[in-house]
C-alpha positions in Angstrom: -70.1 31.2 103.7 -71.2 30.1 100.2 -71.0 26.4 99.5 -68.4 25.3 96.9 -69.6 24.6 93.4 -69.5 20.8 92.9 -67.8 19.8 89.7 -66.8 16.1 90.0 -67.3 13.0 92.1 -65.6 9.7 92.7 -67.8 6.7 92.4 -68.3 3.0 91.8 -70.6 2.6 88.8 -72.9 -0.5 89.2 -74.2 -0.9 85.6 -72.4 -3.6 83.7 -73.4 -5.9 80.8 -74.5 -8.5 83.4 -76.3 -6.2 85.9 -78.0 -3.9 83.4 -81.0 -6.2 82.5 -82.0 -7.0 86.1 -81.5 -3.4 87.1 -83.7 -2.2 84.2 -86.3 -4.8 85.3 -86.2 -3.4 88.9 -86.6 0.2 87.8 -89.4 -0.8 85.4 -91.2 -2.6 88.3 -90.9 0.6 90.3 -92.4 2.6 87.5 -95.3 0.1 87.2 -96.0 0.3 91.0 -96.1 4.1 90.7 -98.5 3.9 87.7 -100.9 1.8 89.7 -101.3 4.5 92.3 -103.2 7.6 91.1 -102.0 9.6 94.1 -98.5 9.3 92.7 -99.3 10.3 89.2 -96.2 11.5 87.3 -93.8 10.3 89.9 -92.3 7.9 87.3 -90.5 11.0 85.9 -88.4 11.0 89.0 -87.1 7.5 88.6 -83.4 7.7 87.7 -82.1 6.5 84.3 -80.3 3.2 84.3 -77.0 4.8 83.0 -76.5 7.0 86.0 -76.7 4.4 88.8 -73.6 4.4 91.0 -72.2 4.4 94.5 -70.9 7.9 95.4 -67.7 7.9 97.5 -67.2 11.6 97.6 -67.9 14.9 95.8 -65.3 17.5 94.6 -65.0 21.1 93.7 -62.3 21.1 91.1 -62.6 24.5 89.5 -59.0 24.7 88.2 -57.3 22.4 85.6 -54.5 21.6 87.9 -56.9 20.4 90.6 -58.6 18.1 88.0 -55.1 16.8 87.1 -54.4 16.1 90.7 -57.6 14.1 91.1 -56.8 12.0 88.0 -53.2 11.4 89.3 -54.6 10.3 92.7 -57.0 7.9 91.1 -54.2 6.4 89.0 -51.8 6.1 91.9 -54.2 4.2 94.2 -53.0 0.7 95.2 -56.4 -0.8 94.8 -55.2 -4.4 95.3 -53.5 -3.5 98.6 -56.6 -1.5 99.8 -58.8 -4.5 99.0 -56.5 -6.9 100.9 -56.7 -4.5 103.9 -60.5 -4.4 103.6 -60.5 -8.2 103.5 -58.4 -8.3 106.7 -60.7 -5.8 108.4 -63.7 -7.9 107.5 -62.5 -10.9 109.5 -63.3 -9.0 112.7 -66.8 -8.2 113.9 -68.3 -5.3 112.0 -71.5 -3.3 112.6 -74.7 -4.8 111.2 -75.1 -1.5 109.3 -72.8 1.2 108.0 -72.3 4.2 110.2 -75.3 6.5 110.0 -74.9 10.3 109.9 -77.4 12.4 111.9 -79.0 13.9 108.8 -80.1 10.5 107.6 -81.2 8.9 110.9 -84.8 8.7 109.8 -84.3 6.6 106.7 -86.7 3.7 106.6 -87.2 0.3 104.9 -90.8 -0.9 104.8 -91.7 -4.5 104.1 -88.2 -6.1 104.1 -85.5 -6.3 106.7 -82.7 -3.9 105.9 -79.5 -5.9 105.2 -76.1 -4.9 106.4 -72.5 -6.2 106.0 -72.0 -9.8 107.1 -70.4 -10.4 110.5 -68.1 -13.0 108.9 -66.0 -13.1 105.8 -67.4 -15.1 103.0 -65.2 -15.8 100.0 -66.2 -14.0 96.8 -66.8 -16.1 93.6 -63.2 -15.7 92.5 -61.5 -14.8 95.8 -60.8 -11.1 95.2 -63.6 -9.4 93.2 -66.5 -7.9 95.2 -70.0 -9.0 94.3 -73.1 -7.2 95.5 -76.8 -7.6 95.4 -79.5 -4.9 95.6 -82.4 -6.2 97.6 -84.4 -3.6 99.6 -86.0 -0.3 98.4 -85.6 2.3 101.2 -86.6 5.9 101.9 -83.9 8.4 102.7 -86.3 10.3 104.9 -89.6 9.7 106.8 -91.5 7.7 104.2 -94.6 9.7 105.0 -92.9 12.7 103.4 -89.9 11.9 101.3 -88.3 12.9 98.1 -85.6 10.1 97.6 -85.8 6.3 97.4 -82.6 4.3 97.2 -81.2 0.8 97.4 -78.0 -0.2 99.2 -75.5 -2.8 98.2 -75.4 -6.1 100.1 -71.8 -7.4 100.1 -71.7 -10.8 101.8 -67.9 -10.7 102.1 -68.2 -7.6 104.3 -65.3 -5.8 102.5 -67.1 -3.2 100.3 -67.6 -0.5 103.0 -64.1 -0.6 104.3 -62.7 -0.7 100.7 -64.7 2.3 99.6 -64.0 4.2 102.8 -60.3 3.8 102.3 -60.6 5.2 98.8 -62.6 8.2 100.2 -59.9 8.7 102.9 -57.1 8.7 100.3 -58.8 11.6 98.4 -59.6 13.4 101.6 -55.9 13.3 102.6 -55.0 15.2 99.5 -57.7 17.8 100.0 -59.6 16.7 96.9 -63.0 16.1 98.5 -65.6 18.6 99.7 -66.0 18.0 103.5 -69.7 16.8 103.9 -69.2 16.3 107.6 -70.8 12.9 107.6 -69.9 9.2 107.4 -69.8 7.5 104.1 -73.2 6.2 103.2 -73.1 3.6 100.3 -76.4 3.7 98.4 -77.8 3.9 94.9 -80.4 6.6 94.4 -83.2 5.1 92.2 -85.8 7.9 92.6 -85.3 11.6 93.4 -88.0 14.2 92.8 -85.5 17.0 92.2 -85.0 15.3 88.8 -87.6 15.3 86.1 -90.1 17.3 88.1 -91.2 20.8 87.1 -91.9 22.9 90.2 -94.0 26.1 90.3 -94.2 28.5 93.2 -97.5 29.7 94.7 -97.4 32.8 96.9 -98.8 32.6 100.4 -98.6 35.0 103.3 -95.7 33.3 105.1 -94.2 30.9 102.6 -94.3 29.7 99.1 -96.0 26.4 98.3 -94.0 24.4 95.8 -96.1 21.9 93.9 -95.0 19.6 91.1 -97.1 20.5 88.1 -96.7 16.9 86.7 -97.4 15.0 90.0 -100.6 14.2 91.8 -102.1 16.4 94.5 -100.5 14.5 97.3 -97.0 15.3 96.1 -95.8 18.7 97.3 -93.3 20.6 99.3 -92.9 24.0 101.0 -90.1 26.5 101.0 -89.5 30.2 101.4 -88.9 31.5 97.9 -86.6 28.7 96.8 -86.8 25.4 95.0 -87.1 22.3 97.0 -87.7 18.7 96.0 -91.3 17.6 95.9 -92.4 15.3 98.8 -94.6 12.3 98.6 -96.0 9.5 100.9 -93.9 6.4 100.0 -95.3 4.0 102.5 -97.6 2.0 100.2 -95.1 2.1 97.4 -92.3 0.7 99.6 -94.5 -2.0 101.0 -95.2 -3.2 97.4 -91.6 -2.9 96.2 -90.2 -4.9 99.1 -92.5 -7.9 98.6 -89.6 -9.1 96.5 -85.9 -8.1 95.9 -85.3 -5.1 93.7 -82.7 -7.0 91.8 -82.1 -10.8 91.9 -78.6 -12.1 91.8 -75.1 -10.9 92.7 -73.0 -8.8 90.3 -69.3 -7.9 90.2 -68.3 -4.3 90.7 -65.9 -3.7 87.9 -64.5 -0.1 88.1 -63.8 3.0 90.0 -64.5 6.3 88.1 -63.9 10.0 88.4 -66.9 11.7 86.8 -68.1 15.2 85.9 -71.2 16.5 87.6 -74.2 16.7 85.4 -75.4 13.7 83.5 -75.4 13.8 79.7 -78.6 12.8 77.8 -78.3 9.9 75.4 -80.7 10.2 72.4 -81.8 7.8 69.7 -81.9 8.5 66.0 -85.2 10.4 66.4 -83.8 12.6 69.1 -85.6 11.0 71.9 -83.8 10.7 75.3 -83.3 7.0 75.9 -80.8 7.2 78.8 -78.3 9.4 80.7 -74.8 8.9 81.8 -72.0 10.8 83.6 -68.8 11.6 81.7 -66.0 9.5 83.1 -62.7 11.5 82.9 -60.6 8.8 84.5 -61.3 5.1 85.3 -59.6 2.3 87.2 -60.5 -1.4 86.9 -61.2 -3.0 90.2 -59.2 -6.1 91.2 -60.6 -9.4 89.9 
């Protein structure tokens, strides 16, 4: 059975006027660490643009206008204040030190820094309601010896974020608006993905096709049978260097919930150079403050 075409997603954007400068600094440090390693030459092309950083809560296949309208109505009808109060109530009881992990991501790894999880006790946010997060560790979504994705996850000292986001995800699921991914919610921000910004060429072999990124160093490659796959690289040394300090210093308020179209739009300067990317937000709700 063919997979549905993904058209939209519900997310919490993390870039605000306050968080943009430190996030940009964190991504620039990642690019610099890559540049210092000849074996990762060109991998800086896979670092995600600042404007697309977000926490995905669920993906959608809304191929008809009435389905898009239904998703917009659902977003507008959510009682976010009540959902946040419920998340606050849930956070007063003991919670796992980490979010639930799905089987497909059981091998994700942090090197050089202890991976943080939700607090086991409720700590008041700066204004009592708003959720503030920090982004500390850089992690690999797969075995760091052969990975294609690096990410950072949000650290919420109040312990409310995961339950709040999961309740939003469940509300859209109840109306049949999300594609069933058959896995638990995994809150993370992708900061590097080799499927983006990497040109792949196929080389015929007797049994398989070797996919090698034409812009990356010789140690970055992948294998597939006649199809495109993300280039893989050894991230162990890079992760060790990145986790010598926090990716982003400080805590920043999450400000909105957005329904976005798949496919980031390129932002160009007056000379036509791409300076950023962003997803089109077709509906937005402000988060409680």
